[in-house]
Backbone as CSV, one residue per row, in Angstrom:
resi,resn,N_x,N_y,N_z,CA_x,CA_y,CA_z,C_x,C_y,C_z
1,UNK,145.207,165.548,101.954,144.586,164.816,102.250,144.325,164.647,103.357
2,UNK,142.998,164.400,103.869,142.582,163.974,105.207,142.166,162.727,105.634
3,UNK,142.994,162.296,106.817,143.335,160.931,107.269,141.852,160.424,107.807
4,UNK,141.703,159.192,107.103,140.270,158.499,107.925,140.372,157.777,108.616
5,UNK,139.954,158.150,110.072,140.461,157.376,111.705,139.366,155.880,111.424
6,UNK,139.736,155.229,111.465,139.181,153.741,111.804,138.776,153.589,113.561
7,UNK,140.406,154.057,114.081,139.827,154.033,115.795,140.755,155.298,116.470
8,UNK,140.080,155.490,117.904,140.146,156.219,118.798,141.172,156.230,119.992
9,UNK,142.368,156.732,119.839,142.764,155.719,121.051,142.445,156.094,122.534
10,UNK,142.498,155.412,123.193,141.779,155.960,124.638,143.130,155.684,125.733
11,UNK,142.750,155.158,126.851,143.955,155.151,127.815,145.112,153.994,127.407
12,UNK,144.286,152.871,127.614,145.392,151.816,127.340,145.106,151.121,125.787
13,UNK,144.033,151.181,124.893,143.778,150.792,123.421,143.213,151.619,123.125
14,UNK,142.541,151.180,121.833,142.125,151.759,120.911,140.214,151.151,120.729
15,UNK,139.358,152.405,120.391,138.265,151.793,120.373,137.632,152.514,118.845
16,UNK,137.045,151.552,118.579,136.586,151.599,117.168,135.608,152.613,116.458
17,UNK,135.740,153.771,115.773,134.889,154.956,115.278,134.048,154.600,113.942
18,UNK,134.550,153.622,113.063,133.903,153.098,111.681,133.333,151.467,111.878
19,UNK,132.916,151.675,110.866,132.496,150.298,110.475,133.757,149.483,110.294
20,UNK,134.444,149.817,109.455,135.959,149.458,109.281,136.478,149.040,110.408
21,UNK,136.484,149.865,111.380,137.517,149.370,112.902,136.811,148.228,113.531
22,UNK,135.098,148.438,113.443,134.523,147.050,113.867,134.866,146.008,113.319
23,UNK,135.101,145.998,112.045,135.043,144.807,111.393,136.511,144.188,112.068
24,UNK,137.643,144.821,111.656,139.060,144.649,112.260,138.876,143.870,113.538
25,UNK,138.268,144.654,114.411,138.251,144.300,116.324,137.426,142.958,115.978
26,UNK,136.744,142.499,115.432,135.674,141.643,115.461,136.234,140.475,114.725
27,UNK,137.358,140.722,113.357,137.782,139.795,113.290,139.135,139.057,114.399
28,UNK,139.616,140.448,114.952,140.813,139.470,115.827,140.091,138.853,116.838
29,UNK,139.037,139.107,117.188,138.129,138.470,118.651,137.990,137.274,118.295
30,UNK,136.877,137.088,116.842,137.064,135.732,116.203,138.063,134.799,116.029
31,UNK,139.181,135.084,115.455,140.430,134.800,115.491,141.380,134.076,116.726
32,UNK,141.404,134.948,117.741,141.443,134.675,119.081,140.876,133.692,119.597
33,UNK,139.453,133.854,119.727,138.230,132.593,120.481,138.640,131.499,119.419
34,UNK,138.854,131.630,117.976,139.278,130.129,117.229,140.683,129.653,117.843
35,UNK,141.080,130.154,117.755,142.625,129.729,118.098,142.670,128.867,119.661
36,UNK,142.018,129.988,120.866,142.020,128.886,122.182,140.989,127.858,121.847
37,UNK,139.983,127.751,121.015,139.190,126.396,120.911,140.387,125.478,119.842
38,UNK,140.999,125.870,119.183,141.882,124.878,118.460,142.676,124.303,119.970
39,UNK,143.706,124.665,120.840,144.010,124.141,121.822,143.518,123.209,122.429
40,UNK,141.929,123.888,122.838,141.165,122.546,123.361,140.486,121.080,122.561
41,UNK,140.867,121.813,121.434,140.395,120.270,120.160,142.169,119.950,120.301
42,UNK,142.928,119.839,119.985,144.318,119.515,120.219,144.122,118.894,121.510
43,UNK,144.149,119.054,122.788,144.484,118.988,123.698,145.135,118.232,124.266
44,UNK,146.383,119.318,123.429,147.671,118.286,124.005,148.838,118.962,124.773
45,UNK,149.853,118.659,125.199,150.584,119.004,126.173,151.850,119.357,125.402
46,UNK,151.905,119.291,124.273,153.279,119.501,123.719,153.532,120.865,123.419
47,UNK,154.922,121.201,124.039,155.172,121.998,124.203,155.494,123.026,122.944
48,UNK,156.181,122.223,121.900,155.847,122.473,120.631,154.738,123.320,119.867
49,UNK,153.689,122.620,119.939,152.129,123.651,119.777,152.053,124.773,120.577
50,UNK,152.312,124.319,122.182,151.991,125.639,122.801,152.940,126.428,122.226
51,UNK,154.079,126.262,122.010,155.145,127.642,121.511,154.547,128.260,119.992
52,UNK,154.051,127.028,119.400,153.464,127.957,117.991,152.079,128.715,118.579
53,UNK,151.300,128.396,119.157,150.141,129.080,119.715,150.559,130.606,119.964
54,UNK,151.279,130.207,120.849,152.075,131.621,121.807,152.713,132.408,120.612
55,UNK,153.602,132.024,119.633,153.648,133.038,118.380,152.783,133.159,117.401
56,UNK,151.704,132.216,117.190,150.618,132.915,116.208,149.645,133.919,117.059
57,UNK,149.457,133.781,118.055,148.650,134.694,119.202,149.356,136.334,118.902
58,UNK,150.898,136.017,119.715,151.593,137.549,119.131,151.947,138.196,118.522
59,UNK,151.787,137.230,116.947,151.699,137.936,115.578,150.384,138.517,115.808
60,UNK,149.383,137.720,115.486,148.139,138.789,115.566,147.674,140.046,116.030
61,UNK,148.331,139.854,117.812,147.891,140.649,118.367,148.712,141.983,118.013
62,UNK,150.132,141.744,117.604,151.025,142.970,117.114,150.393,143.706,115.675
63,UNK,150.087,142.694,114.797,149.544,143.399,113.872,148.117,143.902,113.882
64,UNK,147.145,143.319,114.744,146.167,144.303,114.979,146.607,145.355,115.698
65,UNK,147.359,145.578,116.482,147.774,146.829,116.948,148.296,147.949,116.097
66,UNK,149.244,147.332,115.244,149.986,148.162,113.980,148.648,149.084,113.186
67,UNK,147.739,147.965,112.869,146.159,148.451,112.316,145.863,149.816,112.959
68,UNK,145.503,149.261,114.439,144.713,150.089,115.257,145.817,151.851,115.173
69,UNK,147.202,151.527,115.367,148.058,152.714,115.662,147.965,153.267,114.583
70,UNK,148.131,153.124,112.978,147.999,153.276,111.702,146.725,154.586,111.533
71,UNK,145.866,153.697,111.798,144.331,153.930,111.221,143.938,155.039,112.703
72,UNK,144.825,155.066,113.733,143.786,156.118,114.789,144.374,157.725,115.059
73,UNK,143.256,158.457,115.502,143.798,159.879,116.020,144.712,160.010,116.428
């Protein structure tokens, strides 16, 4: 059975090839922007909040990278 590629591996990252890849990429970008805007809305120097934000952003980026890797050429 042929594997359908959503992404193409480039030198350092992946490039979306299909509409599914573009949807995944757009969702990742929109969520990242939302997370950074939420920092401004909170406007706090609370170390717990910043630690939580870093863990959240790292986990979302890791999930995005795994999806790219699994669905790439």
